[in-house]
N, C-alpha and C positions, 0 to 999 in steps of 0.2 A: 873362057874366065866371063865373064857378062859382067857381074858385080861392077860398081864404079870405081872407079882409080881417081885418086886426086894428083892433080900436077902439079905435082910438087918432089922434091929433089931431096931425100935424106939419108946421109951415108948412117950405115949401122956402127954403133957405136961401141954395142957390147952384144954378143949372142944373146937369143931370146928364143926359147925354144916355145912350141908350142903342143898341145895334146887337147883331146879330146873327151867329151862325157856329155850324157844326157841326163835332166833330172827335172822332176816335178818340183816348182817352187813359187813362195808368194813374192811377188817383186814389189818395190818401191820407185818414190817417182822424185826427184831432185827439188828442194827448195833452199833461202837463201837466208840468212837476217846479217845483220853489222850494227855498232856501234861507238861511238867516240868518246876520247875524254884529252880537253884542251888540244896539242897541232897533233898528238897520238893517233892514230886512227887502225884500228883492229877486226877485220872483215872476215867472219868466217862462211864456208858452205857446206854444207851437209848431203848424203847420199838419199835423203827422202824428209819429208814435210814431216810436222810436230807428231802427227796421228800414225805414221806408216809401221814404227817399229813394234813387234813384238819379242815372244822367246826366243831367246837364239839370235836374234836379228845382229846383221855385224854391220856396223856405223861408221863412216869414211868421213873425216872432217880436213877440209884445207882451206888453212886462213892466210893474209897477206895483215901485213903491219907496217903503215908508212906513218911518215912526218912530214906534215904539210903538202901530202902525197907522192913522198918522193920516197920509195923504197926501202927498207932496214934492214940493212942485211949483219948477219951473222949475232942475232941477240937472243936471248935465251926466253921463251913464251909458254909462262905458264897454262898449264891447261891441264883442267881437273872435270871429269862424268861425275856428277853425283846423284844419287837414287832414293828419295823421298815417298814415303815418310821414310825416317829413319835416319837421314841423312847420309848412306853406307854409299864411301867413296868407291867407284865400277873403275875407275881408270886417274892415274895423274901423272904427270911427264915435263918435260920443259924440252920441248922439240926447238932447234937452233933454225932459224930463218935461215933461207939462200941467199944468193944475189938479189933476187926480186922483190925479196922480201917474203916468199911464202916459207910455211912452217904447215906441217899434218900430223894428224894421228888417227888409228885405226882402237876398235873395240867391241865385245859381243857383250849384249843383252844376256843376264842369266837366264836360263830356261823355267827358273822357278817366278817370274813375274806374271801376276795374274789379270794384269789390263788396271789394275789399280792407281798405280804406282804414276809418278814423274818422274825424268830427271831431268836435269839442268848442264849442258856445257858451258864452261867459265875457262876464258883466255883472258891474261893479265900479265901484262908488263909495263910496272912502273905503276904512276897512275891511271892509264889505260884498261880499260875493260867491257867485255861483252859479255854478256850471258845471255842463254838461247833455252828456254825452257821448250820440251816433250811430253807427250803422252806416248800414254804405250799400249798395247793391243794383247788380248786373250784369245787365245786359239787359234793363231796364226798358222796357215797351211804346214806341216813338215814337210822335211824334205825327204824325199823319197828315191833313192839312186835308181834308173831304169837303164842306163846306158850300157857301151862297151869299153874293153879296157879303156886303161888310161893312155897308151898311144894312139886309138882311134882305130876306126877301120880305113885305110887308105883304097880300096876299090870295093865292089857291089859282092865279089866272087867271096873277099876277105867278112862276110861278118857271119858273127858266130851268135850273137843274144839280138832279140827284137825289143821292141816299145810298145806297148799298146796301145792301141788307136786313141784312146780315151786322153792318151798325153795333151796336154796344150800349154806349157812352159815345157821348152829347152833350156838345156846351156852348151857355149862353148867354154872347155876348161884349157886355160894356160898353166903351164908351169911357171910363169914370173906375171910380173901385173899386166893390165893393161890400160889404157891412158881415161879415167875416170874422170879428171879435171882437165880443163882447159888449163894447160902449164906449158908454157914456150921454153923455158928453159935447161938446156941438160943439164946432163952429171960431168964429173973431170972439168978439163982447162979451156975444154972449147967447147960451150954448149952451143946444141944444135936448136935452131928458131925454129918453131910451124907457123908457116906463114898464113895461116887460115884462122890464126888464133891471135887475137889483140895483147899485149904484152901486160896488161895490168886486171886480165879477164878472171873472174872465178867462175865457174859453173863444170857440167858435164862436157866432154869431148864431144858434139854431136858430128863429127866428122865421120867418126868411128862407126855410124851407123851405118854408111853404104855401105864398107867393109863386108857384110854379110850377107849373104844370100841364101835361099833356101829353094831346092828345085825337085818337082817330081820326075824320077833319072828321066824316067819311058813315061810320057813322047819328050821328055827334057821340057818340063814345065814351070815357070817360074812361079811361088808362093809368094806375094807380097807377106813380110812381117813385121812386125813392131817389136824394135831392139832397146832393153833397159841395159844401157852401159853403167850404171852406177851400184853394181853390189858384186859381192865376192862371198865365199861359200868356205871356212874352213872347220867345220864340224868334224869332232871326232870321232860320229859314231855312222857317217855315212861311208857306206864301203865303196872303195874305190882299187884300183887294181893300178902295180907300179908300172911305170915306165918303159922299165928295158925287162925284168922276168917276167910280168903282165901276172906275176903271182899276187892274192887278195890280199891288201894291207889294210894290216888292222891292231899294229902298235903304234901309238903316239911317239914313240924315237924314229919308226921311219918314217912317219909323218913330218917330223918336224925336221926330218935334212932336206938341204933346200932345192937338192934335185926335184924333191917329190910337192913341192910349195904349190899350190892350184890356186886360179883365179878364175873365174868365171863372166863371159857376158852372157846375157839370156836374152831367150826372145820366142813371142806369141805367132803361130801363125795366125792367118788372119781365116783357115779357115780349116775345118776338120780332117784330122788325117785318115787315109784313108786306110782297110786293112787289108795284111797280106800285100805291102806297097814297100819297093826302096826309094827312100830320098836321098838328096845327099844337100852338102852344105858345105859354102865355097867360101872361103875369108881370104880376103883379097894382100898381098902384102905390103900394102900401106899402112895395114893396121897397126896404130901408134901404142909403145907401152908408154908410161909414166918418167923413163929417160929422155922422150924424146927420139927413143929410135923407134921404127919399125920393122915387121918381122923379117922383111926383104924376099920372102918365097909367097907365092898364092899356094894354099893349103885345100887339098875337098876332103871331104869326111863322109861317110854312107853310112846311113844305118835304116833298119826294116821294120815297118809293124808289123803286131801279129796277125792271124786269121781272126777272121769276123766270127759271132758265135749266135748259134739259131736263136730265136725268140718267138713267144705265141703272146697274144694280149685278148683282156677279154672283152667283149663288148656290149653288155648288159646282159639285165634279165640272171640267170646264171650262165657263166664260162669259166675263165683264166684268165691268170695275170700270167706275166711270164717276168722269172726272176734274173739276175745277175749270172752269167756263168763263164767257166775258165773255157780256155781255148779248148780244151781236152773234153770238158764235160760238156753235153748238151743242157741247155734251158730245160728247168721245171715249168709245169703249168699249175699253178696253183686257185683251186678254183675258187671265185667270185659269186658274193649273189649282188645283185645290185638294184637299190630300191630308188625311182628314179624322181619318185614324188620326193622323198628324203633327201635325194643329191649326195647316197652313200653309196660305195662299195666295198663289202662286207668281206673279207678274207678268212677259207676256211682252212684252216692249220690242225693238223692231225700231227700224231709224234711221228708219224715215218716221214711228213712232209718239213718237221719243222727240224728234224735233223738230216736230212739230207741240205735246206736252204743253208743249215751252219757249214756242214761240210764241204760245201761248194764254195760260200764265200773265203776259207778259212784255204782253202785250195787256190784260189783267182789272187788273193793276198801273196801268196807266197810263189806262183808262177810269176808274179809282176814282181819279186826282189823287195815286196813290199813290208820287212817283217817288222819296220816300226810304226807301222800302219796299224787300225781298227781293222780286222776283217769286217766286211760289211753285207748283208742282206740286201738287195735293192729287187723291190717288186713294183715292177712297170704298170701301172693303172693310166697310163696317157692316154690312151687309146678308148676307153670306157667312158661312153658319152655321158655329159650332163653327173659326172663322178666329183663332187666337190669337197668330198671325205672319203678318207680310208677308214675300216671298222676291223678291230682284230682283239683277241680277249686278250685277260690280265694274266693270265697264265701261259700265253706265247711270249710276251714281254718278259716274265723271269726268267724262259729258258732261253730267250736269247742273253739277256742281261747276264744268264751262270755262263753263257759260253763266252761272255766277254766278247759279243758279236753287236756291231751297231744295227741299224734297221734304216734305209733310205727307202721314203715311198712316192714314186714318179706320177703325179698327181694330174690333170690337165695342166693346170693353172701355176703349177709350184713343184719345188723338190724338198721335200722335209725330210731331214736323217734324224731319228736319236739316238744318242748313244747308249753304252750298257748302260751307263749312271742313271741319265731320264728314263732307261726303260723300266731299272730296279724301283725311280723313286717312283712312277706311275703302277707297278703293279703292287708296291707298299702301300699304296693307299686306295688299292681294290678292295674289298673286303670277302672277294670271292675269286677264284680264277675264271669264273666265267663269266666276270665286271666286263662289260664293253670299255676300249679305248678306242675313243675318234677324232682322229686327227682331219680338221680341216683347213683347207686350204681353196679360197673361191674369187674370184674377180666379183668385187664388186662395180657395179653400174654407176657409173656417173650421174646419172638420174637418180639416182638414190642421196647424194651428198645434199647437204642442205647447209648454210649458213658458212661460217668460216674454212668448215670442213670441203664444201665444195669450190670456196676460193681459192682455198689455197694450193689446191691440183688442178689447176687450169696450167696449160701448156705442158703437163706430164702425161707419161704414158699409162699406167696403169696402178689401180688399188685393188688391193689383194689382201682378205682377211682372212687371221691365221690363227687358228685356235683350236686347244688341245681339250678335251673332256674324259675323266674318269665316271663312270656311269652319264650322270644327267650334269656333275660338276664341273666344271670348268678350273683345269689346272694351269698353272703359269710354271712353265719348265722349260730349263736351258733347251736350246732346237739349233740346226742349222742349217739354214733357209737358201735356195738359189729360185730367183725369179726371174723370167724370161727379158730380155729388151734386144729389139732390131737395130745396129745401128745404119742411120742413114747416110745420104749420099755427105762428104766432109765431115763426119763428127767421130770426133776422138776417144775412144774407149777407153781412156783415163777420165770424162767428165760424165759418164753415166755413173749415176747416183741412185739410194734408194735411203726411203727414211721411216722413220717412224710417226705417221701422225696421232695425237691425243681427241680427246673428244672437240675439243676448241680449234681445232685445226692447225694447232703447232708440229713442226714437224721439224725432228731431231736428225741430225744425217746418222745411219750405221756402220756407214764405214766399210760399205762392200768393195769386194773387187770383183770386176766384171773380166769375163773372158770371153775373147768376139769369135773364138773359136767354135764355142760352144752356145753362144749369143744367151748367156746366163751371168746374170750378178748375186753373189754367194756372201752370205752374213750370217753372224749368230745372234739369237737374242734369249733373253732370260724371262720375258711374258710377252704376250701375246693379245696382237688388235690389228691396224690396219697396218700396211706399210705401202708408202708407193714408189712408185719406180718411175723415172726422167731421165732425159739428158740436163744436166747443169753447166753449161761452159764454166761457168765462175769457179769449178774445182781446177782447174787449170789454173785459177791464181798464185803467184807465187810470193808470199808474205817479206816484203822488204822492209819492213816497221819493225824495230825492235822493242818498242815500246806497247806492240797489238798482240796478247799473249793467244794462244792457240786454245785457250781455257775458257776464255772472256766471252761474256754476254755479248759484244756486240761485233767478234770475230767475222763472223758470217756478214753483217751487214757492213764492214770494213771492205774489205771482200768485192762484196757484189760494187759499193761505189766506186774502189780502185780500178777493179776491173772493168770495166762499163767507162770510164776515165770522166766520173763526174764531180769528182775532187782529188786531190792530191796530199802527200804528206807536207809537212811546214820545211822539210828539211833536215840533214843530219842523221835519216835513217829512221827518222820520230812522225808518227801520223798524229798525236797531241791526242788522244779520243778526249780526254777529259775538257779539254779548253773549250772555251768560249767562239759560237760561231758568230763570226759579223757579217751585219746586213748586207757587206759588198759581197764577203762570201755565198752566202744563201743568194742573192741573185746572180754571182755566177755561177753557180750550178745550175740553178734553171736554165740560164744562159747557153750551160752544157749541152744540157737535154737538147736543146733545139740544133746543137750542131754550130757551134762556135768556130769552130776548124775551117768553117768556111761563113764568115759574115756575108760576105757580097751573096752568095748564092741562100742561106738562110735570109737573110730580111728581102730578100725577091721571092720568094717562097712563101713570106706572112706576110707578103706588102709592102715592099721595101725597109729601106735603111733607115736608122732612125737620125732626125729631121735634125739632128747637133743644136738644136733650140737651148742649149744651156738651162735643161729646165731644172736643175739644182745649183746652187751656188757655192756646194762643197763638194762636187762630182766635176772635176777638173778635166780635160779633153785628151792628157797625157796619161791620165788615172788608170790602172790594170783593167778596174774595174768600167771604165766609163760606159763602153757598148753594151753592156750587160745592164746597170743601171738602168744607161739610154732607153733601151730595148724594151726592158720590166717596165719603165713606166709609161711610157707611150702604148703599151699592151693592159694597162692598166691594174697589172700585178703588183704595184710597189708605188707606194706615196711617199711624199714628205711632209717637213711641218715648216712652215715661215720658209719657205724656198729653200729647206738643206732636207738632205737625206740623212744624214749620219751613217756616213757608211762604214766609220771605224767602228761605230756603240754594237755591243752583245747584240745579238738578236734574239729576243725572249720566245718561251713557247705558244704563246699564243699570235704572237706579229708571225711566227711560224706557220704557223696553220691557216691562219688568212691569207699569204702570198702562196700555199699552193693551194689553197679552198679556190684563190684566184685564176692559179696557171690553170688549174683544170676546168672553169670556167670559159677562160680564152681557148681552150683546145678544146671545149665542147664535148669533155670526157663526163661519162655519167659516175656521179659516183654509188657504188651500192652498197647498199643495208645488209650489212653479210652479218650484223650482230645488233643486237640490244645497246642503247648508247650507254655506255658507264657511268653508274652513279657518282660522280667524283664529289668528295665531300668540300673542296673548295671550288665547289661551281659558281658561286656568289662571288669570287675572285676571278671569274674570267670577264672581263670585258664584253658590254652589247654588243661592238663594233666586230668581235670576233668570236660569239657564242655560236653562230649559226657555222659558222668554218669549224669550230672545235667540233661539235657535236656528229657534223656530217663525217668529219673524218674519221673521230669515234667509233662512229658505227661500223665503217666499211674496214674498222681494222687497222687504217693507216697509222693513227695516233693512240697509243695507250698510257696511264698515268703509275705510280709507285707507291703505295701502300694508301690506295682507295684514291690519291689524289692527283691532280693534274699538271697543279703548279705554273698556273699559267705566265706569274708574271718572273718566272726563274728563267736566268739563260739560257739556252740551248746547249749542250755541248757538240761537237763533233760526232761524236759516240753515237748520239739520238738524232742528228740529221742523217748518217750514213742510214740509221734503220729507220727512219719517217720515208726517206728516197727509195730504198728496196722495198720497204710494203708498197707503199704509193705505186711502184712500178710494176711491183704483181699484180696487186689488188684492184688497181683502177685504170693504169695506163697501157695494161697488155691487149 
């Protein structure tokens, strides 16, 4: 057994049996939030961030209640989960806290949600309460059972079922819970502490990650995996096998039997699975469950991938594209006509070919036991040189739609999937069956971008234009798109993002899901435009502020500022986004950018420490902002008046602009003219001393106004300052 073992000795408190399964699943990531009232504080953490939950998602909530930081035991905490709009109550209960002050709840989101709703978790005890809002996702990837019997296969010779090589998310299934959260108190009279967990810590038990390992069985090759510890599934429509009889379970009564409870740990291989290959999953005996027991026995389970299918590809001029195929059916050669000047690959589909493609898609879905998934015709044009668009006629779209078959077009720069509903909509808007439908997915050269668009994509990987045309008319229709991204050394798959970019260069996160095994990030769209793929480490930020909602305009700005340690919250789990930023705070942020964590090294780098000449009578040496203000003054970034700095006075928007402008001059940054300077209606209220700074930073896209006004003399809020620094670091300092 080569999996990592923890040096702990834990006596098993009660039996914890293990079973195995393999399935395709959408993953979530951990998040946390907190709130307080008077001396009683309630903190909660969930198994996903604000935008991670979709139809059928399971949410786990772990909370802790304290009074003056002392755990409150045996108190009923009212937990309610409400869906909006409509205020539908999804869950309501009053779990009792244990001796450590911990309480928990779980629920499943309805499958009827469409991505427009929000839901809120509220935990209350007396006057103390915390509420955490969450958004929802539409069209999350459905569960698709692919694996073994409920007891798993414990030898390579015992394998009876196979997994498709394209499978990229796998799951280890247990008959009991696994340790989703850092909880170090056991059940019963003799709780067993977990020494690797702090006694008051909330969050996922990351130590369990090392308890699962994946190997290619021959030649015993270890394959790195990423493990998601914080998700379970109890969907009633996913088939699995009884742990004793191996009979297929479909009855909800049997499912509710405690012996057939299922919990899963999900993992994603770092590489694509090979066809016709035996793999094994090794689980360490140190894996812990929620009662702080461990499983006590090393477990090994095997699975096998199905054989690869043959394929052929079009290569320009006239040729062929390959379609997806089942293990038993060869791939189908589809005639393709390539117009290199137009960058199009026209797919020639006669009745016989369409019927064969439909039959092939249905057979493949059935073979992979994907009865709840939409059969999909896959047409691979990836090797067709210069194919920026695929073309087929409206009659083909109608035929595939009538057969309830989707179509995936694999182009050199993207994969685009059209659902049966989208195909029907396109066919309906064509006057005749011969009208061409064009699906375009082409990389946009960075040199073609201008102004704010060019500025916003600096540092990102790729820009792809996605468009759909019926005849010559552009149509906005729902699509599922996958774009490539190659992880670089040390990059975290969770930080790969895709954004929609509008004409003004504004970026909107599309909540894509990155698969490191395929190197593709997948997302859904309802309109066609430019889409940007890149790596954003700020995506790893966990929101610890109860007053920063995921749907707030400043959410990304606060995430950027906090993740990059530009500035922190104000205490008590609050960021205070609408509060004013003081002059001392602003100087401190600039000082933080310069590396205030090592003052001596920073000053040496920038020409020596502040001379300590007492430049301002109201900036005392013992003040927390002393070094920042002294440094900023000596570098010509800030000025006072009459020997005073007024550190506690709120900074105005025009003062903010001037300080940042002077900082850019000090650093030697060129401030680019990314756009025309906005014509603020209150330009006449901007002081002459700040006018140059405001115009330069507004033209760079760093500063913006509201309702055509800059409001130069208004106090700058902490949210506005966060947004300005994010813009500055992205557009000027990068």
